[in-house]
N, CA, C and O atoms as a printed pandas DataFrame, in Angstrom:
     atom_number atom_name residue_name chain_id  residue_number  x_coord  y_coord  z_coord
0              1         N          MET        A               1  -31.274   44.820   -1.405
1              2        CA          MET        A               1  -30.176   43.866   -1.366
2              3         C          MET        A               1  -30.678   42.502   -0.888
3              4         O          MET        A               1  -31.459   42.421    0.060
4              5         N          PRO        A               2  -30.238   41.457   -1.535
5              6        CA          PRO        A               2  -30.650   40.125   -1.087
6              7         C          PRO        A               2  -30.028   39.783    0.261
7              8         O          PRO        A               2  -28.941   40.251    0.599
8              9         N          SER        A               3  -30.725   38.976    1.004
9             10        CA          SER        A               3  -30.250   38.568    2.321
10            11         C          SER        A               3  -30.467   37.067    2.467
11            12         O          SER        A               3  -31.494   36.549    2.029
12            13         N          PRO        A               4  -29.513   36.361    3.077
13            14        CA          PRO        A               4  -29.673   34.916    3.211
14            15         C          PRO        A               4  -30.796   34.561    4.179
15            16         O          PRO        A               4  -31.018   35.239    5.182
16            17         N          ALA        A               5  -31.486   33.492    3.853
17            18        CA          ALA        A               5  -32.494   32.965    4.769
18            19         C          ALA        A               5  -31.789   32.168    5.853
19            20         O          ALA        A               5  -30.671   31.689    5.658
20            21         N          SER        A               6  -32.440   32.030    6.981
21            22        CA          SER        A               6  -31.892   31.209    8.061
22            23         C          SER        A               6  -32.469   29.802    7.967
23            24         O          SER        A               6  -33.595   29.604    7.511
24            25         N          ILE        A               7  -31.677   28.834    8.407
25            26        CA          ILE        A               7  -32.142   27.465    8.513
26            27         C          ILE        A               7  -31.748   26.965    9.899
27            28         O          ILE        A               7  -30.619   27.168   10.346
28            29         N          SER        A               8  -32.686   26.311   10.569
29            30        CA          SER        A               8  -32.389   25.787   11.905
30            31         C          SER        A               8  -31.571   24.509   11.774
31            32         O          SER        A               8  -31.537   23.879   10.717
32            33         N          ALA        A               9  -30.922   24.147   12.852
33            34        CA          ALA        A               9  -30.130   22.913   12.858
34            35         C          ALA        A               9  -31.027   21.703   12.622
35            36         O          ALA        A               9  -30.638   20.784   11.901
36            37         N          THR        A              10  -32.203   21.684   13.208
37            38        CA          THR        A              10  -33.092   20.536   13.037
38            39         C          THR        A              10  -33.602   20.438   11.599
39            40         O          THR        A              10  -33.724   19.339   11.058
40            41         N          GLU        A              11  -33.897   21.576   10.982
41            42        CA          GLU        A              11  -34.339   21.561    9.582
42            43         C          GLU        A              11  -33.198   21.128    8.663
43            44         O          GLU        A              11  -33.416   20.361    7.726
44            45         N          LEU        A              12  -31.990   21.611    8.922
45            46        CA          LEU        A              12  -30.844   21.195    8.113
46            47         C          LEU        A              12  -30.631   19.693    8.244
47            48         O          LEU        A              12  -30.413   19.007    7.245
48            49         N          LYS        A              13  -30.692   19.182    9.460
49            50        CA          LYS        A              13  -30.521   17.736    9.661
50            51         C          LYS        A              13  -31.587   16.961    8.910
51            52         O          LYS        A              13  -31.285   15.953    8.271
52            53         N          ARG        A              14  -32.830   17.418    8.978
53            54        CA          ARG        A              14  -33.924   16.749    8.277
54            55         C          ARG        A              14  -33.655   16.702    6.770
55            56         O          ARG        A              14  -33.840   15.666    6.131
56            57         N          ARG        A              15  -33.223   17.821    6.217
57            58        CA          ARG        A              15  -32.967   17.889    4.776
58            59         C          ARG        A              15  -31.765   17.038    4.376
59            60         O          ARG        A              15  -31.786   16.393    3.328
60            61         N          LEU        A              16  -30.724   17.030    5.195
61            62        CA          LEU        A              16  -29.563   16.178    4.908
62            63         C          LEU        A              16  -29.932   14.696    5.014
63            64         O          LEU        A              16  -29.540   13.891    4.169
64            65         N          ASP        A              17  -30.689   14.343    6.057
65            66        CA          ASP        A              17  -31.122   12.958    6.232
66            67         C          ASP        A              17  -32.003   12.493    5.072
67            68         O          ASP        A              17  -32.017   11.310    4.731
68            69         N          ALA        A              18  -32.733   13.425    4.471
69            70        CA          ALA        A              18  -33.594   13.107    3.331
70            71         C          ALA        A              18  -32.792   12.981    2.033
71            72         O          ALA        A              18  -33.341   12.641    0.985
72            73         N          GLY        A              19  -31.494   13.258    2.114
73            74        CA          GLY        A              19  -30.633   13.121    0.939
74            75         C          GLY        A              19  -30.586   14.331    0.034
75            76         O          GLY        A              19  -30.103   14.243   -1.095
76            77         N          GLU        A              20  -31.079   15.454    0.509
77            78        CA          GLU        A              20  -31.047   16.669   -0.305
78            79         C          GLU        A              20  -29.598   17.084   -0.572
79            80         O          GLU        A              20  -28.755   17.071    0.325
80            81         N          ALA        A              21  -29.336   17.447   -1.805
81            82        CA          ALA        A              21  -27.978   17.843   -2.199
82            83         C          ALA        A              21  -27.738   19.297   -1.796
83            84         O          ALA        A              21  -28.102   20.228   -2.513
84            85         N          LEU        A              22  -27.125   19.460   -0.650
85            86        CA          LEU        A              22  -26.802   20.789   -0.142
86            87         C          LEU        A              22  -25.289   20.920   -0.045
87            88         O          LEU        A              22  -24.602   19.986    0.368
88            89         N          GLN        A              23  -24.778   22.077   -0.425
89            90        CA          GLN        A              23  -23.353   22.361   -0.242
90            91         C          GLN        A              23  -23.187   23.006    1.120
91            92         O          GLN        A              23  -23.778   24.050    1.394
92            93         N          LEU        A              24  -22.397   22.397    1.964
93            94        CA          LEU        A              24  -22.132   22.933    3.288
94            95         C          LEU        A              24  -20.802   23.670    3.248
95            96         O          LEU        A              24  -19.766   23.078    2.945
96            97         N          VAL        A              25  -20.833   24.954    3.551
97            98        CA          VAL        A              25  -19.630   25.779    3.552
98            99         C          VAL        A              25  -19.348   26.196    4.986
99           100         O          VAL        A              25  -20.165   26.864    5.620
100          101         N          ASP        A              26  -18.188   25.798    5.492
101          102        CA          ASP        A              26  -17.792   26.100    6.870
102          103         C          ASP        A              26  -16.723   27.184    6.823
103          104         O          ASP        A              26  -15.660   26.985    6.235
104          105         N          VAL        A              27  -17.002   28.331    7.443
105          106        CA          VAL        A              27  -16.076   29.461    7.393
106          107         C          VAL        A              27  -15.244   29.597    8.660
107          108         O          VAL        A              27  -14.561   30.603    8.851
108          109         N          ARG        A              28  -15.298   28.581    9.535
109          110        CA          ARG        A              28  -14.505   28.630   10.770
110          111         C          ARG        A              28  -13.031   28.345   10.476
111          112         O          ARG        A              28  -12.657   27.928    9.380
112          113         N          GLU        A              29  -12.220   28.584   11.491
113          114        CA          GLU        A              29  -10.791   28.321   11.391
114          115         C          GLU        A              29  -10.528   26.818   11.526
115          116         O          GLU        A              29  -11.369   26.083   12.044
116          117         N          ALA        A              30   -9.369   26.368   11.064
117          118        CA          ALA        A              30   -9.020   24.942   11.104
118          119         C          ALA        A              30   -9.072   24.389   12.526
119          120         O          ALA        A              30   -9.530   23.265   12.732
120          121         N          MET        A              31   -8.616   25.150   13.496
121          122        CA          MET        A              31   -8.629   24.661   14.873
122          123         C          MET        A              31  -10.053   24.470   15.377
123          124         O          MET        A              31  -10.300   23.607   16.219
124          125         N          GLU        A              32  -10.991   25.266   14.872
125          126        CA          GLU        A              32  -12.389   25.100   15.250
126          127         C          GLU        A              32  -12.969   23.816   14.646
127          128         O          GLU        A              32  -13.774   23.134   15.281
128          129         N          LEU        A              33  -12.559   23.497   13.427
129          130        CA          LEU        A              33  -12.990   22.238   12.817
130          131         C          LEU        A              33  -12.448   21.054   13.596
131          132         O          LEU        A              33  -13.113   20.027   13.722
132          133         N          ASP        A              34  -11.241   21.200   14.118
133          134        CA          ASP        A              34  -10.661   20.127   14.926
134          135         C          ASP        A              34  -11.464   19.907   16.209
135          136         O          ASP        A              34  -11.533   18.783   16.707
136          137         N          LEU        A              35  -12.066   20.961   16.744
137          138        CA          LEU        A              35  -12.849   20.858   17.972
138          139         C          LEU        A              35  -14.225   20.243   17.737
139          140         O          LEU        A              35  -14.696   19.431   18.533
140          141         N          ALA        A              36  -14.859   20.634   16.647
141          142        CA          ALA        A              36  -16.228   20.183   16.374
142          143         C          ALA        A              36  -16.497   20.296   14.882
143          144         O          ALA        A              36  -16.334   21.358   14.281
144          145         N          ARG        A              37  -16.911   19.177   14.298
145          146        CA          ARG        A              37  -17.224   19.214   12.873
146          147         C          ARG        A              37  -18.427   18.342   12.572
147          148         O          ARG        A              37  -18.743   17.400   13.299
148          149         N          LEU        A              38  -19.085   18.687   11.479
149          150        CA          LEU        A              38  -20.194   17.876   10.998
150          151         C          LEU        A              38  -19.649   16.568   10.442
151          152         O          LEU        A              38  -18.488   16.490   10.042
152          153         N          GLN        A              39  -20.489   15.546   10.421
153          154        CA          GLN        A              39  -20.073   14.281    9.818
154          155         C          GLN        A              39  -20.133   14.371    8.296
155          156         O          GLN        A              39  -19.456   13.611    7.604
156          157         N          GLN        A              40  -20.924   15.280    7.780
157          158        CA          GLN        A              40  -21.049   15.464    6.337
158          159         C          GLN        A              40  -19.839   16.234    5.799
159          160         O          GLN        A              40  -19.224   17.019    6.522
160          161         N          PRO        A              41  -19.506   16.005    4.535
161          162        CA          PRO        A              41  -18.397   16.777    3.941
162          163         C          PRO        A              41  -18.756   18.265    3.846
163          164         O          PRO        A              41  -19.898   18.629    3.562
164          165         N          VAL        A              42  -17.768   19.097    4.086
165          166        CA          VAL        A              42  -17.953   20.542    3.979
166          167         C          VAL        A              42  -16.889   21.135    3.071
167          168         O          VAL        A              42  -15.807   20.573    2.896
168          169         N          ILE        A              43  -17.220   22.272    2.505
169          170        CA          ILE        A              43  -16.239   23.093    1.799
170          171         C          ILE        A              43  -15.688   24.031    2.860
171          172         O          ILE        A              43  -16.413   24.872    3.392
172          173         N          HIS        A              44  -14.409   23.888    3.165
173          174        CA          HIS        A              44  -13.820   24.684    4.245
174          175         C          HIS        A              44  -13.184   25.942    3.659
175          176         O          HIS        A              44  -12.200   25.865    2.923
176          177         N          LEU        A              45  -13.751   27.092    3.990
177          178        CA          LEU        A              45  -13.249   28.383    3.522
178          179         C          LEU        A              45  -13.096   29.322    4.718
179          180         O          LEU        A              45  -13.946   30.180    4.952
180          181         N          PRO        A              46  -11.997   29.153    5.480
181          182        CA          PRO        A              46  -11.815   30.016    6.650
182          183         C          PRO        A              46  -11.738   31.492    6.247
183          184         O          PRO        A              46  -10.964   31.866    5.366
184          185         N          LEU        A              47  -12.533   32.305    6.892
185          186        CA          LEU        A              47  -12.588   33.726    6.527
186          187         C          LEU        A              47  -11.240   34.417    6.654
187          188         O          LEU        A              47  -10.925   35.309    5.866
188          189         N          SER        A              48  -10.447   34.019    7.631
189          190        CA          SER        A              48   -9.148   34.675    7.826
190          191         C          SER        A              48   -8.183   34.406    6.673
191          192         O          SER        A              48   -7.165   35.086    6.547
192          193         N          GLN        A              49   -8.492   33.433    5.845
193          194        CA          GLN        A              49   -7.612   33.092    4.717
194          195         C          GLN        A              49   -8.281   33.375    3.372
195          196         O          GLN        A              49   -7.961   32.745    2.365
196          197         N          SER        A              50   -9.201   34.317    3.369
197          198        CA          SER        A              50   -9.967   34.583    2.147
198          199         C          SER        A              50   -9.090   34.936    0.943
199          200         O          SER        A              50   -9.469   34.671   -0.198
200          201         N          GLU        A              51   -7.928   35.528    1.192
201          202        CA          GLU        A              51   -7.056   35.870    0.060
202          203         C          GLU        A              51   -6.586   34.629   -0.696
203          204         O          GLU        A              51   -6.176   34.737   -1.852
204          205         N          THR        A              52   -6.637   33.463   -0.072
205          206        CA          THR        A              52   -6.180   32.241   -0.741
206          207         C          THR        A              52   -7.275   31.581   -1.586
207          208         O          THR        A              52   -6.963   30.771   -2.459
208          209         N          TRP        A              53   -8.541   31.907   -1.346
209          210        CA          TRP        A              53   -9.624   31.255   -2.081
210          211         C          TRP        A              53  -10.609   32.195   -2.764
211          212         O          TRP        A              53  -11.427   31.737   -3.561
212          213         N          ILE        A              54  -10.559   33.472   -2.484
213          214        CA          ILE        A              54  -11.597   34.388   -2.967
214          215         C          ILE        A              54  -11.690   34.440   -4.499
215          216         O          ILE        A              54  -12.787   34.559   -5.045
216          217         N          GLU        A              55  -10.575   34.353   -5.176
217          218        CA          GLU        A              55  -10.581   34.420   -6.647
218          219         C          GLU        A              55  -11.183   33.173   -7.282
219          220         O          GLU        A              55  -11.624   33.218   -8.430
220          221         N          GLN        A              56  -11.207   32.059   -6.551
221          222        CA          GLN        A              56  -11.736   30.803   -7.096
222          223         C          GLN        A              56  -13.134   30.485   -6.591
223          224         O          GLN        A              56  -13.605   29.362   -6.769
224          225         N          ILE        A              57  -13.807   31.438   -5.968
225          226        CA          ILE        A              57  -15.075   31.148   -5.303
226          227         C          ILE        A              57  -16.076   30.463   -6.223
227          228         O          ILE        A              57  -16.769   29.540   -5.792
228          229         N          SER        A              58  -16.170   30.893   -7.483
229          230        CA          SER        A              58  -17.174   30.300   -8.376
230          231         C          SER        A              58  -16.822   28.871   -8.778
231          232         O          SER        A              58  -17.703   28.122   -9.201
232          233         N          SER        A              59  -15.568   28.480   -8.658
233          234        CA          SER        A              59  -15.222   27.084   -8.934
234          235         C          SER        A              59  -15.285   26.234   -7.671
235          236         O          SER        A              59  -15.296   25.006   -7.758
236          237         N          LEU        A              60  -15.327   26.854   -6.515
237          238        CA          LEU        A              60  -15.399   26.127   -5.250
238          239         C          LEU        A              60  -16.838   25.856   -4.816
239          240         O          LEU        A              60  -17.123   24.831   -4.196
240          241         N          ILE        A              61  -17.739   26.778   -5.145
241          242        CA          ILE        A              61  -19.141   26.653   -4.742
242          243         C          ILE        A              61  -20.016   26.708   -5.984
243          244         O          ILE        A              61  -19.988   27.689   -6.727
244          245         N          ASN        A              62  -20.787   25.665   -6.208
245          246        CA          ASN        A              62  -21.671   25.545   -7.370
246          247         C          ASN        A              62  -22.858   26.497   -7.221
247          248         O          ASN        A              62  -23.566   26.457   -6.214
248          249         N          ARG        A              63  -23.072   27.344   -8.214
249          250        CA          ARG        A              63  -24.182   28.303   -8.184
250          251         C          ARG        A              63  -25.544   27.642   -8.327
251          252         O          ARG        A              63  -26.557   28.212   -7.923
252          253         N          ASP        A              64  -25.575   26.442   -8.900
253          254        CA          ASP        A              64  -26.841   25.776   -9.207
254          255         C          ASP        A              64  -27.345   24.871   -8.092
255          256         O          ASP        A              64  -28.366   24.201   -8.249
256          257         N          GLN        A              65  -26.647   24.847   -6.983
257          258        CA          GLN        A              65  -27.014   23.968   -5.876
258          259         C          GLN        A              65  -27.130   24.820   -4.607
259          260         O          GLN        A              65  -26.318   25.722   -4.399
260          261         N          PRO        A              66  -28.123   24.548   -3.762
261          262        CA          PRO        A              66  -28.264   25.333   -2.532
262          263         C          PRO        A              66  -27.006   25.267   -1.659
263          264         O          PRO        A              66  -26.337   24.237   -1.572
264          265         N          VAL        A              67  -26.713   26.391   -1.023
265          266        CA          VAL        A              67  -25.537   26.527   -0.172
266          267         C          VAL        A              67  -26.008   26.803    1.258
267          268         O          VAL        A              67  -26.870   27.652    1.487
268          269         N          VAL        A              68  -25.429   26.073    2.213
269          270        CA          VAL        A              68  -25.686   26.351    3.628
270          271         C          VAL        A              68  -24.347   26.723    4.246
271          272         O          VAL        A              68  -23.399   25.940    4.202
272          273         N          VAL        A              69  -24.270   27.923    4.824
273          274        CA          VAL        A              69  -23.025   28.412    5.401
274          275         C          VAL        A              69  -23.115   28.281    6.925
275          276         O          VAL        A              69  -24.150   28.560    7.530
276          277         N          LEU        A              70  -21.990   27.844    7.530
277          278        CA          LEU        A              70  -21.982   27.697    8.980
278          279         C          LEU        A              70  -20.682   28.193    9.585
279          280         O          LEU        A              70  -19.637   28.237    8.934
280          281         N          CYS        A              71  -20.782   28.564   10.844
281          282        CA          CYS        A              71  -19.618   28.950   11.648
282          283         C          CYS        A              71  -19.914   28.487   13.074
283          284         O          CYS        A              71  -20.689   27.549   13.259
284          285         N          HIS        A              72  -19.332   29.104   14.059
285          286        CA          HIS        A              72  -19.566   28.678   15.439
286          287         C          HIS        A              72  -20.955   29.069   15.937
287          288         O          HIS        A              72  -21.684   28.225   16.458
288          289         N          ALA        A              73  -21.326   30.335   15.781
289          290        CA          ALA        A              73  -22.592   30.814   16.337
290          291         C          ALA        A              73  -23.554   31.390   15.305
291          292         O          ALA        A              73  -24.690   31.718   15.647
292          293         N          GLY        A              74  -23.132   31.519   14.059
293          294        CA          GLY        A              74  -24.013   32.011   13.011
294          295         C          GLY        A              74  -23.771   33.438   12.567
295          296         O          GLY        A              74  -24.480   33.934   11.692
296          297         N          ILE        A              75  -22.793   34.111   13.142
297          298        CA          ILE        A              75  -22.540   35.509   12.783
298          299         C          ILE        A              75  -21.598   35.608   11.584
299          300         O          ILE        A              75  -21.916   36.274   10.599
300          301         N          ARG        A              76  -20.455   34.955   11.662
301          302        CA          ARG        A              76  -19.515   34.963   10.528
302          303         C          ARG        A              76  -20.164   34.354    9.294
303          304         O          ARG        A              76  -19.979   34.843    8.179
304          305         N          SER        A              77  -20.921   33.286    9.498
305          306        CA          SER        A              77  -21.561   32.628    8.363
306          307         C          SER        A              77  -22.593   33.543    7.717
307          308         O          SER        A              77  -22.723   33.555    6.493
308          309         N          TRP        A              78  -23.330   34.312    8.522
309          310        CA          TRP        A              78  -24.303   35.248    7.959
310          311         C          TRP        A              78  -23.588   36.312    7.123
311          312         O          TRP        A              78  -24.060   36.683    6.048
312          313         N          GLN        A              79  -22.460   36.795    7.617
313          314        CA          GLN        A              79  -21.697   37.792    6.863
314          315         C          GLN        A              79  -21.226   37.219    5.532
315          316         O          GLN        A              79  -21.338   37.873    4.496
316          317         N          PHE        A              80  -20.697   35.995    5.561
317          318        CA          PHE        A              80  -20.216   35.358    4.345
318          319         C          PHE        A              80  -21.382   35.067    3.391
319          320         O          PHE        A              80  -21.276   35.295    2.186
320          321         N          ALA        A              81  -22.486   34.566    3.935
321          322        CA          ALA        A              81  -23.653   34.263    3.104
322          323         C          ALA        A              81  -24.178   35.534    2.436
323          324         O          ALA        A              81  -24.553   35.509    1.264
324          325         N          SER        A              82  -24.205   36.630    3.167
325          326        CA          SER        A              82  -24.632   37.915    2.599
326          327         C          SER        A              82  -23.702   38.340    1.479
327          328         O          SER        A              82  -24.161   38.796    0.432
328          329         N          TRP        A              83  -22.401   38.195    1.686
329          330        CA          TRP        A              83  -21.421   38.537    0.661
330          331         C          TRP        A              83  -21.609   37.665   -0.582
331          332         O          TRP        A              83  -21.530   38.162   -1.706
332          333         N          LEU        A              84  -21.856   36.371   -0.385
333          334        CA          LEU        A              84  -22.078   35.473   -1.525
334          335         C          LEU        A              84  -23.235   35.964   -2.382
335          336         O          LEU        A              84  -23.171   35.929   -3.611
336          337         N          MET        A              85  -24.283   36.416   -1.727
337          338        CA          MET        A              85  -25.463   36.870   -2.456
338          339         C          MET        A              85  -25.255   38.251   -3.082
339          340         O          MET        A              85  -25.542   38.457   -4.261
340          341         N          GLU        A              86  -24.761   39.176   -2.292
341          342        CA          GLU        A              86  -24.652   40.562   -2.750
342          343         C          GLU        A              86  -23.524   40.769   -3.752
343          344         O          GLU        A              86  -23.727   41.388   -4.797
344          345         N          ALA        A              87  -22.345   40.258   -3.441
345          346        CA          ALA        A              87  -21.170   40.537   -4.272
346          347         C          ALA        A              87  -20.928   39.482   -5.348
347          348         O          ALA        A              87  -20.322   39.773   -6.380
348          349         N          GLN        A              88  -21.397   38.267   -5.112
349          350        CA          GLN        A              88  -21.095   37.182   -6.050
350          351         C          GLN        A              88  -22.317   36.686   -6.820
351          352         O          GLN        A              88  -22.177   35.892   -7.750
352          353         N          GLY        A              89  -23.501   37.140   -6.448
353          354        CA          GLY        A              89  -24.704   36.804   -7.199
354          355         C          GLY        A              89  -25.284   35.418   -6.957
355          356         O          GLY        A              89  -26.083   34.935   -7.759
356          357         N          TYR        A              90  -24.896   34.775   -5.868
357          358        CA          TYR        A              90  -25.499   33.479   -5.530
358          359         C          TYR        A              90  -26.932   33.728   -5.052
359          360         O          TYR        A              90  -27.211   34.735   -4.401
360          361         N          GLU        A              91  -27.828   32.807   -5.379
361          362        CA          GLU        A              91  -29.231   33.009   -5.036
362          363         C          GLU        A              91  -29.740   32.070   -3.943
363          364         O          GLU        A              91  -30.541   32.481   -3.104
364          365         N          GLN        A              92  -29.296   30.837   -3.942
365          366        CA          GLN        A              92  -29.803   29.833   -3.002
366          367         C          GLN        A              92  -28.839   29.695   -1.829
367          368         O          GLN        A              92  -28.071   28.735   -1.762
368          369         N          VAL        A              93  -28.878   30.651   -0.907
369          370        CA          VAL        A              93  -27.936   30.675    0.201
370          371         C          VAL        A              93  -28.693   30.719    1.531
371          372         O          VAL        A              93  -29.570   31.556    1.744
372          373         N          LEU        A              94  -28.327   29.797    2.408
373          374        CA          LEU        A              94  -28.925   29.712    3.737
374          375         C          LEU        A              94  -27.834   29.848    4.795
375          376         O          LEU        A              94  -26.695   29.428    4.587
376          377         N          ASN        A              95  -28.193   30.432    5.915
377          378        CA          ASN        A              95  -27.278   30.559    7.042
378          379         C          ASN        A              95  -27.757   29.642    8.161
379          380         O          ASN        A              95  -28.921   29.689    8.558
380          381         N          LEU        A              96  -26.834   28.794    8.674
381          382        CA          LEU        A              96  -27.200   27.917    9.786
382          383         C          LEU        A              96  -27.366   28.761   11.042
383          384         O          LEU        A              96  -26.390   29.251   11.611
384          385         N          GLN        A              97  -28.602   28.920   11.462
385          386        CA          GLN        A              97  -28.933   29.742   12.626
386          387         C          GLN        A              97  -28.332   29.122   13.889
387          388         O          GLN        A              97  -28.614   27.970   14.219
388          389         N          GLY        A              98  -27.512   29.886   14.581
389          390        CA          GLY        A              98  -26.878   29.393   15.804
390          391         C          GLY        A              98  -25.623   28.585   15.555
391          392         O          GLY        A              98  -24.963   28.166   16.506
392          393         N          GLY        A              99  -25.276   28.354   14.293
393          394        CA          GLY        A              99  -24.026   27.700   13.915
394          395         C          GLY        A              99  -23.866   26.274   14.419
395          396         O          GLY        A              99  -24.837   25.594   14.748
396          397         N          ILE        A             100  -22.614   25.845   14.468
397          398        CA          ILE        A             100  -22.291   24.487   14.903
398          399         C          ILE        A             100  -22.708   24.275   16.360
399          400         O          ILE        A             100  -22.971   23.146   16.773
400          401         N          ASP        A             101  -22.768   25.346   17.126
401          402        CA          ASP        A             101  -23.203   25.224   18.511
402          403         C          ASP        A             101  -24.663   24.768   18.565
403          404         O          ASP        A             101  -25.005   23.885   19.351
404          405         N          ALA        A             102  -25.517   25.358   17.743
405          406        CA          ALA        A             102  -26.918   24.935   17.680
406          407         C          ALA        A             102  -27.017   23.516   17.137
407          408         O          ALA        A             102  -27.866   22.742   17.578
408          409         N          TRP        A             103  -26.158   23.170   16.183
409          410        CA          TRP        A             103  -26.144   21.812   15.640
410          411         C          TRP        A             103  -25.849   20.812   16.768
411          412         O          TRP        A             103  -26.503   19.774   16.869
412          413         N          SER        A             104  -24.866   21.132   17.607
413          414        CA          SER        A             104  -24.495   20.256   18.724
414          415         C          SER        A             104  -25.646   20.059   19.701
415          416         O          SER        A             104  -25.835   18.966   20.234
416          417         N          VAL        A             105  -26.412   21.116   19.935
417          418        CA          VAL        A             105  -27.508   21.064   20.901
418          419         C          VAL        A             105  -28.754   20.407   20.309
419          420         O          VAL        A             105  -29.389   19.583   20.968
420          421         N          SER        A             106  -29.108   20.762   19.074
421          422        CA          SER        A             106  -30.393   20.357   18.511
422          423         C          SER        A             106  -30.360   19.184   17.540
423          424         O          SER        A             106  -31.339   18.445   17.434
424          425         N          ALA        A             107  -29.260   19.003   16.838
425          426        CA          ALA        A             107  -29.251   18.017   15.754
426          427         C          ALA        A             107  -28.359   16.815   16.030
427          428         O          ALA        A             107  -28.735   15.685   15.718
428          429         N          ASP        A             108  -27.181   17.041   16.612
429          430        CA          ASP        A             108  -26.237   15.942   16.814
430          431         C          ASP        A             108  -25.419   16.176   18.063
431          432         O          ASP        A             108  -24.381   16.836   18.010
432          433         N          PRO        A             109  -25.870   15.642   19.195
433          434        CA          PRO        A             109  -25.142   15.848   20.454
434          435         C          PRO        A             109  -23.763   15.185   20.493
435          436         O          PRO        A             109  -22.999   15.404   21.433
436          437         N          MET        A             110  -23.439   14.375   19.477
437          438        CA          MET        A             110  -22.105   13.768   19.401
438          439         C          MET        A             110  -21.059   14.802   18.969
439          440         O          MET        A             110  -19.861   14.593   19.160
440          441         N          VAL        A             111  -21.512   15.909   18.391
441          442        CA          VAL        A             111  -20.591   16.984   18.014
442          443         C          VAL        A             111  -20.348   17.821   19.259
443          444         O          VAL        A             111  -21.282   18.401   19.812
444          445         N          PRO        A             112  -19.073   17.888   19.712
445          446        CA          PRO        A             112  -18.787   18.630   20.954
446          447         C          PRO        A             112  -19.085   20.123   20.845
447          448         O          PRO        A             112  -18.960   20.726   19.779
448          449         N          ARG        A             113  -19.476   20.690   21.957
449          450        CA          ARG        A             113  -19.645   22.145   22.038
450          451         C          ARG        A             113  -18.342   22.753   22.499
451          452         O          ARG        A             113  -17.586   22.139   23.251
452          453         N          TYR        A             114  -18.086   23.969   22.040
453          454        CA          TYR        A             114  -16.892   24.692   22.508
454          455         C          TYR        A             114  -17.201   26.150   22.652
455          456         O          TYR        A             114  -16.330   26.931   23.034
């Protein structure tokens, strides 16, 4: 079974700063986005509301572009990234190791920790 690779917050920041076209998928809840969010645009797909978006997944996330999935600590995002690969056949999927919390510590201290 395919498994998503991990990407560190510093590596993700480096790739975003270099202008790499990455799709950022945030699976946290709306209230979590209100607490801390990336400055870059994200595709927001809260896991608790999967019934509202699951049927449109292939139109929401481009298969031909790398996907980076994030959550608070990296656990929910890893589960979603694994599902994208195993059940939906996506190939270029990365999980943000340590989630938005690691991003706050290592990549952008302006993003609050919670």
